[in-house]
C-alpha positions in Angstrom: 33.8 86.8 282.6 35.7 84.6 280.1 38.0 85.4 277.2 37.3 83.0 274.4 39.0 82.3 271.0 37.4 80.2 268.3 39.8 79.7 265.4 41.0 77.8 262.4 44.4 78.1 260.8 46.9 76.6 258.3 47.7 73.7 260.7 44.1 72.7 261.4 42.4 73.0 258.0 43.0 73.0 254.3 42.9 76.2 252.3 39.6 75.3 250.6 37.8 75.6 254.0 39.8 78.6 255.3 39.0 80.6 252.3 35.3 80.0 252.7 35.5 81.3 256.3 37.7 84.3 255.6 36.5 87.8 256.2 37.1 90.8 254.0 37.2 94.2 255.8 33.6 94.9 254.8 32.4 91.4 255.9 34.2 92.0 259.2 32.5 95.3 259.8 29.1 93.8 258.9 29.6 90.9 261.3 30.8 93.1 264.2 27.8 95.5 263.6 25.4 92.6 264.1 26.5 92.0 267.7 24.9 95.2 268.9 21.6 94.2 267.3 21.5 90.6 268.6 19.6 88.9 271.5 20.4 90.9 274.7 20.2 87.7 276.6 22.6 85.9 274.3 26.2 84.9 275.1 27.8 87.2 272.6 26.9 90.5 274.1 30.4 91.5 275.3 33.5 92.5 273.2 34.4 90.9 269.9 37.4 91.0 267.5 37.7 89.1 264.2 41.3 88.3 263.0 41.2 87.1 259.4 44.4 86.6 257.5 45.7 84.3 254.7 46.4 81.6 257.2 43.8 82.0 259.9 40.3 83.1 260.9 39.9 83.7 264.7 37.2 85.2 266.7 38.0 86.7 270.2 35.2 87.4 272.6 34.5 88.3 276.2 31.5 86.3 277.5 29.8 85.6 280.8 30.0 81.9 280.1 31.9 79.5 277.9 29.7 79.4 274.7 31.7 78.2 271.7 28.4 76.9 270.2 27.1 80.5 269.9 30.4 81.6 268.4 30.2 78.8 265.8 26.6 79.9 265.0 27.8 83.5 264.6 30.6 82.4 262.3 28.3 80.2 260.3 25.8 82.9 259.7 28.4 85.5 258.9 30.1 83.4 256.3 27.2 81.2 255.2 29.0 78.0 255.9 27.1 75.2 257.8 28.7 74.6 261.3 29.1 70.9 260.7 31.5 71.6 257.9 34.0 73.5 260.0 33.4 72.3 263.6 35.9 69.4 263.4 38.7 71.7 262.4 38.3 74.5 264.9 40.4 75.1 268.0 38.6 76.4 271.1 40.6 78.3 273.7 39.5 80.0 276.8 41.0 82.4 279.3 44.7 82.0 279.8 45.0 79.7 276.7 43.2 82.3 274.5 45.4 85.1 275.8 48.6 83.2 275.3 47.6 82.1 271.8 47.0 85.7 270.7 50.4 86.8 272.0 52.0 83.9 270.1 50.2 84.9 267.0 51.3 88.5 267.2 54.9 87.4 267.9 54.9 85.3 264.7 55.3 82.0 266.4 52.1 80.6 265.1 52.6 81.8 261.5 53.2 79.8 258.4 56.7 81.3 258.4 58.0 81.8 261.9 58.7 85.5 262.7 57.1 86.8 259.5 56.4 90.5 259.8 52.9 90.9 258.3 50.9 89.3 261.1 51.7 92.1 263.5 50.1 94.6 261.1 47.1 92.3 260.7 46.6 92.1 264.4 46.7 96.0 264.6 44.2 96.1 261.7 41.8 93.7 263.4 41.7 95.9 266.5 41.1 99.0 264.4 38.2 97.3 262.6 36.6 96.3 265.9 37.1 99.8 267.4 35.5 101.3 264.3 32.3 99.2 265.1 32.5 99.9 268.9 32.9 96.2 269.4 35.8 96.4 271.9 36.0 97.7 275.4 38.6 97.7 278.2 39.5 94.0 278.1 40.0 93.1 274.4 41.4 96.5 273.7 44.1 95.9 276.3 44.6 92.3 275.2 45.3 93.3 271.6 47.5 96.1 272.7 49.5 93.6 274.8 49.7 91.3 271.8 51.0 94.2 269.6 53.5 95.1 272.3 54.6 91.5 272.5 55.1 91.3 268.7 57.2 94.4 268.7 59.4 93.2 271.6 60.0 89.8 269.9 61.1 91.6 266.7 63.4 94.0 268.5 64.7 91.9 271.4 65.4 88.7 269.4 66.8 87.9 265.9 63.7 85.9 264.9 62.8 88.4 262.3 66.3 89.1 261.0 66.5 88.4 257.3 62.7 88.2 257.3 61.1 85.5 255.2 57.5 86.4 254.5 54.9 84.4 252.5 55.7 86.9 249.7 59.4 86.1 249.8 58.6 82.4 249.9 56.5 82.8 246.8 59.3 84.4 244.9 61.7 81.8 246.1 59.4 79.1 244.8 59.3 81.0 241.4 63.1 81.0 241.3 63.2 77.3 241.9 60.6 76.5 239.3 61.7 78.8 236.5 65.2 78.3 235.1 66.2 81.9 234.6 64.1 84.1 236.9 65.9 87.5 236.3 65.0 87.2 232.6 61.5 86.1 233.2 58.4 88.2 232.7 56.5 88.3 236.0 52.9 89.4 236.4 51.8 90.5 239.8 48.0 90.4 240.3 47.0 92.9 243.0 48.5 96.2 244.3 48.3 96.0 248.1 50.9 95.5 250.7 51.5 91.8 249.9 51.8 92.6 246.2 54.5 95.3 247.0 56.4 92.8 249.1 56.3 90.4 246.1 57.6 93.1 243.8 60.4 94.0 246.2 61.5 90.4 246.5 61.5 90.1 242.7 63.6 93.1 242.3 66.1 91.8 244.9 66.4 88.6 242.7 67.2 90.7 239.6 63.8 90.5 237.8 63.5 93.5 235.5 60.3 92.9 233.6 57.3 93.2 236.0 53.7 93.9 235.1 51.3 94.9 237.9 47.6 94.2 237.2 44.9 95.7 239.5 41.2 96.5 239.3 42.1 100.2 239.8 44.7 101.3 237.3 45.8 104.2 239.5 46.8 101.8 242.3 48.7 99.6 239.8 50.5 102.6 238.3 51.4 103.9 241.8 53.0 100.6 242.7 54.7 100.1 239.3 56.2 103.6 239.4 57.9 102.9 242.7 59.6 99.8 241.4 60.0 100.5 237.7 57.4 98.2 236.5 54.4 98.4 234.1 50.7 98.8 235.1 47.6 97.3 233.6 44.0 96.4 234.4 42.2 93.1 234.4 40.8 93.7 231.0 44.2 93.2 229.4 45.2 90.2 231.6 44.6 87.5 228.9 46.9 89.3 226.5 49.5 89.8 229.2 49.5 86.2 230.3 50.2 85.1 226.7 53.7 86.7 227.2 54.3 86.0 230.8 56.4 83.3 232.5 55.1 83.7 236.1 51.9 85.0 237.7 51.9 85.8 241.5 48.4 86.6 242.7 47.6 88.4 245.9 44.4 90.4 245.7 41.8 90.7 248.4 38.9 89.7 246.1 36.2 87.5 247.7 36.1 85.2 244.7 38.5 83.9 241.9 39.8 86.3 239.4 41.6 83.9 237.0 39.5 81.3 235.2 40.4 78.4 232.8 39.1 80.0 229.6 41.3 83.1 230.1 44.4 80.9 230.7 43.6 78.4 228.0 43.4 81.2 225.5 46.7 82.6 226.6 48.4 79.1 226.4 47.2 78.4 222.8 49.8 80.9 221.4 52.6 79.3 223.5 52.0 75.6 223.8 55.7 74.8 224.5 56.3 77.6 227.0 55.2 76.8 230.6 53.4 79.2 232.8 53.9 79.1 236.6 51.1 80.6 238.7 51.5 81.2 242.4 48.4 82.1 244.4 49.0 83.5 247.9 45.6 85.0 248.3 42.9 83.8 250.6 40.3 83.3 249.2 42.2 82.0 246.2 42.4 84.3 243.1 43.0 81.4 240.7 40.3 78.9 240.0 41.6 75.4 240.9 40.5 74.1 237.5 43.3 76.2 235.9 45.8 73.6 237.2 44.4 71.1 234.7 45.5 73.1 231.7 48.6 71.6 230.0 51.7 73.6 230.5 50.4 75.4 233.6 51.7 74.8 237.1 49.6 76.3 240.0 50.7 76.6 243.6 48.5 77.9 246.4 49.1 78.5 250.1 48.8 74.8 250.9 51.4 74.0 248.3 53.7 76.7 249.6 53.5 75.4 253.1 55.1 72.1 252.0 58.3 74.0 251.0 58.8 75.9 254.3 60.7 73.4 256.4 64.2 74.6 255.4 63.4 78.3 256.1 62.1 77.5 259.6 65.2 75.8 260.9 67.3 78.9 261.2 64.6 80.7 263.3 63.8 77.9 265.8 66.8 78.9 268.0 65.1 82.2 268.8 61.8 80.6 269.9 62.8 80.2 273.6 63.7 83.9 273.9 60.4 84.9 272.2 58.5 82.6 274.5 60.1 84.2 277.6 58.8 87.6 276.3 55.4 86.1 275.8 55.4 84.8 279.4 56.3 88.3 280.7 53.6 90.0 278.7 51.1 87.3 279.7 51.8 88.0 283.4 51.5 91.7 282.7 48.1 91.3 281.1 46.7 89.4 284.1 48.1 91.9 286.4 46.1 94.5 284.5 43.0 92.4 285.0 43.7 92.2 288.7 44.2 96.0 288.8 40.7 96.4 287.3 39.4 94.2 290.1 41.0 96.5 292.7 39.6 99.6 291.1 36.1 98.0 291.0 36.4 96.8 294.5 37.5 100.2 295.8 34.7 101.8 293.9 32.1 99.4 295.4 33.6 100.0 298.9 33.4 103.8 298.7 30.0 103.7 297.0 28.6 101.6 299.9 30.2 103.9 302.5 28.8 107.0 300.7 25.3 105.5 300.6 25.5 104.8 304.4 26.8 108.2 305.1 24.1 110.0 303.1 21.3 107.9 304.7 22.6 108.5 308.3 23.2 112.2 307.5 19.6 112.6 306.3 18.2 111.0 309.4 20.2 113.2 311.7 19.4 116.4 309.8 15.7 115.6 310.0 16.0 115.5 313.8 17.7 118.9 313.7 15.4 121.1 311.7 16.7 124.3 313.2 20.2 124.1 311.8 21.3 126.8 309.4 22.5 126.0 305.9 26.0 126.7 306.9 25.7 124.3 309.9 24.3 121.6 307.6 27.2 122.0 305.2 29.7 121.7 308.0 28.1 118.5 309.3 28.1 117.1 305.7 31.8 118.0 305.3 32.5 116.3 308.7 30.9 113.0 307.7 32.7 113.1 304.3 36.0 113.6 306.1 35.3 110.8 308.5 34.5 108.3 305.7 37.6 109.3 303.7 39.9 108.9 306.7 38.4 105.5 307.6 38.7 104.2 304.1 42.1 105.8 303.4 44.3 103.0 304.8 42.2 100.1 303.3 42.3 101.8 299.9 46.0 102.2 300.0 46.5 98.6 301.0 44.2 97.3 298.3 46.0 99.4 295.6 49.4 98.1 296.9 48.2 94.5 296.5 47.1 95.0 292.9 50.1 93.3 291.5 50.6 90.7 294.2 49.6 87.0 294.4 47.5 87.6 297.5 45.1 90.0 295.8 42.3 87.4 295.3 42.4 86.6 299.0 42.3 90.3 300.0 39.5 90.9 297.5 37.4 88.0 298.8 37.8 88.9 302.5 37.0 92.6 301.7 33.8 91.7 299.9 32.8 89.3 302.6 33.5 91.7 305.5 31.6 94.6 304.0 28.9 92.5 302.2 29.7 94.2 298.9 27.9 93.5 295.7 29.9 91.1 293.6 30.7 88.7 296.5 30.5 85.3 295.0 28.4 83.7 297.7 30.7 80.9 298.4 30.7 79.5 294.8 34.5 79.3 294.7 36.1 76.1 295.9 38.2 76.6 299.0 40.9 74.7 300.8 42.4 75.2 304.2 45.9 76.6 304.5 47.8 77.6 307.6 49.9 80.7 308.0 51.8 81.7 311.1 48.9 83.7 312.4 46.4 80.9 312.1 44.1 79.2 309.5 42.7 81.0 306.5 40.8 80.4 303.3 42.8 79.9 300.1 41.0 80.2 296.8 41.6 77.4 294.4 39.9 79.4 291.6 40.4 83.1 292.0 37.8 85.5 290.6 39.1 88.6 288.9 36.1 90.9 288.7 35.7 94.1 286.7 32.6 96.0 285.7 29.9 93.3 285.9 32.0 90.3 284.8 34.3 87.8 286.5 37.1 86.0 284.7 38.5 82.9 286.4 42.3 82.4 286.4 43.3 79.0 287.8 46.2 79.2 290.1 49.4 77.5 288.9 
C-alpha cells in the first residue's frame, strides 16, 4: 500500500489557479462521496482526505499502487478544471515524503506565515469531513491524528507561535501601512466566520473603533459585531456602506466573487478624492479583479499579501530546527504504528492458519472415533486448542516485542516464509547478503509493512 499526496500551494501556483481548485465543505463532501461509487478496480478505492485552505489544496490517499494520474483526474472532475491547466504546478509525494509533508503542514512550517495557528484547525476539519463521508480508515485517520499531535507539540514545546502572526493579522498590518490613520478609519469586514473574527480582533488591538461587519446572514454578522462592539449589516446595504468606508477586508467562504466593479464604482462616485483600500484574503477571491482598475481603489489579494511577509518570517526561523526535531519524532512514531499493524496482521494470519489446521485434523480424528461421548469430544477439542495456544505463545510474544524494532521486517519475512502464510511476497523484494555472528541471513533492501490487504514500502535509510 502507498500513501500519496497530490497538492498545490502558495509556493507552486498563483492564486488564480488555487481558487479554481479550492473546495468548499459541500464540494469536499460531494467529492469524497463519489469514491464509494467509483470503479471498484480503480486505484482510488482506499482512504481519501481533502485538505483545502486559503493557501493549498491537497489530496491524501491510500492506494495499492502509485497512481497520481487517477488522482489528477479525480481533482479535475471534482473542480471542473482540465488537468493540463494544473499538472505543471502540482507536487506529488509518496509514502515517507507524503507523511512528512502533512506533519510539516500541521506544524505550520509550510504555511504562508510560519507558525500560523489556523492551519491546525483546518487539518482537524479536513479529517472530520472525511470521517463524515466514511472516507478514512485506520491509516489516514492515524496519519492525520499524528499530524494534529505534531502541530500541538510544536506550538507548546517551541516559541514558533508566540506572538502569532496569522494571515488575518498580516491583512490588518497591511491596512495600517496603507492608510495614514488606521484607528480613525471606518473598516468594513466582509464575512462573519473564524477568519473574519481574527480580523476584527486585530483591528481592535490597533485601536480601530468603527467596524462594520457584513454577512449574508444578518444574525451571524450581529453575533460577531456584538462581541467586538461593531455594527452589523447584510450584502444589500454594502454599496451604501462602501461609500463611507476607508478599508474593506474580505474573508467569506463564497465560491464566487461577492464584490463587483459596478458596486464599487457607484460608491466611489460620491468620494472621488477619498481612496478605498480593499484586502481580499478569501480563496476563491471575494473581490472581482476588475475592481482594481477603478481609480482611487487599491486591491490586495493573497498573492499581494505574500510579498509583504519576509520581515515577519525572520523572527520565527530560529524555532524551525526544534519544530523539525518534533516532526522527526512523530514521523518515526507513525511508521512504528504501521509496523505494529503488520505484527497484528501477521499474528492473526499465523493463528488463523494454526486454527484451520487444528480443526481439520480434529475432524479427521473424531470421524475415526464415532463412539466418543459429547463430553469426550469437548475434552479433545479443548486439548487441541491448548496445544496450539502453547505452541504459538512464545512466537506471538516475540513478534509483539519486535513491533517497534528495526529487525521487524526480517522477522516478519522469515515468519511468513517458514509458515507459508498468505501475504508472503513471493520473493519480490530485493535482497542482499549480510553476515551476523551466527551466519548469513537475508536483509531486505525494501521492507514491506503489511496491514489488512495492503503493503506500504518504507525504504531503509
